[in-house]
C-alpha positions, 0 to 999 in steps of 0.5 A: 782248436786254433786259438783264432777259431776259438776266439771266433767261436766265443765271439760268435756264442756272445752274439747268440746269447745276446739274441736269446736273452730277450730285449733286457740283454740287447744291452751289449758292450760296444764302447763306441767313439760317437755320441759321447756324453761330456761328464764333470766326474768319472769313476773308473771301478765299481769300488769307487761308487760307494763314495757317492752312494746314499746311506739308504742303501744296504745291500749293493750288487755288481755285474760285469758284462765281460761274463759273456765272453765265458764258453756258453755253457759255462757255470760261472757264466749261467750263474751271472747271467741268472744274477743279471735278470734279477737285477735289471727290473723290467719297469726300468730297463724297458726299450719304451723307457730307456735305451742304451745305443752304445751298450754298457760294460757293467752295472751296479745296483744299490738296494735302498730303504728309507721311506719305501723300498727303492732301487738305484743303479750306476751304469757304466756306458763308456761315456756313450748317450743314454736315451731316456724317455723322461717328462721333465727336468728337475734342478737339484743344486747346480745340476739337472736330473731327468724324470718320469713318474717313479724314475729319474736319471743323472747323466751328467757323470760316469756312470749314468745314475738311474733310479727312484728320484729320491735317491738319485737326488740324494746322490747329486746332493752327495757329490756337491757335498751337501749330503754324506755318502757311504765313504768310510767303506771304501777303505775295505773295498779298495783293499779287494784287488782284481776284477770280478764278474759278479759281486755284492757286499753289505755292512752295518746293521744288515751285515751283522744280521746275516753273519752270526756265531752263537747269536752274536755278530761276527762282521759289520762289513761282508763281500763276496765276489766271483772271478775267473783265474785265466792263469790257472783255469780256475774259479774264485770265490773271494770273501772280504770281511771286517770282523767285530770281536775275536774272529778270523779265517782259518785254513781249509781244504775244501776247494783246490787252493785257499789263501788268506791276507789279514790286516790289523784292523780286523779285515781279512780276504779269504780266496777260495779256487777251484776248477768245479764251479759248483763245488765252489759256490757251495764252499766257504771259508772257515771261521774261528774265534779266539778263546780266552781263558782266565785261570 
């Protein structure tokens, strides 16, 4: 198929997909210049969001809406689409509650637990305005958040912050220096190069609980991300781990290609690539440990 025709087919598939996916998925990427917000802080990359994420967060997920440009029957596209359905909770992402006339480019959700389970969203709208059916405005320090029962929005920065009022207020307090966020984990996220269509990561006790060897925790930071490598037309899974103890990524041939980058502080990144996404999603890097023998 000629390049122009192929591109047109992808755009058409993108539009049709938005129609079929229902009201939640009508928030498309537009990025127009009209109705732009004035902000005092703009974070360009989802990795930076960790710096203003409250410590009550324990698991964070990210979706880049550019996944919709993949072929309609693409396995990675279908996988990310299913994750997005899980992420966008209907009690919040309902046009009676909130509307994104300019669309959005990416979404990050932090699952938080303090007094109760709650969700915190960072939405990149490319500075487009967001319409929120709020009932009141509450001052938090030098800033204002808009609130309705159970939901609040802070739109004075980019990305827009939406979620349970307590955690939205915590984001403002972190920005003002009254509270600490999760900035200690940015040192790991900043080393994970490349763009992702879907990723999730966790840290601390939750990370220690999900990855163990012989009932011993292996890591206190874990990241998993998926992307499409246009150069070799392959899917890639990326694991980034801060090992605690004598563990390391070892060689494996479970996918078409595999490479590792390690740092002196125990942080390692493993990249698995394969043209078969089903094979890739079930594949895992190989983890070994150093055995110390005292004779």
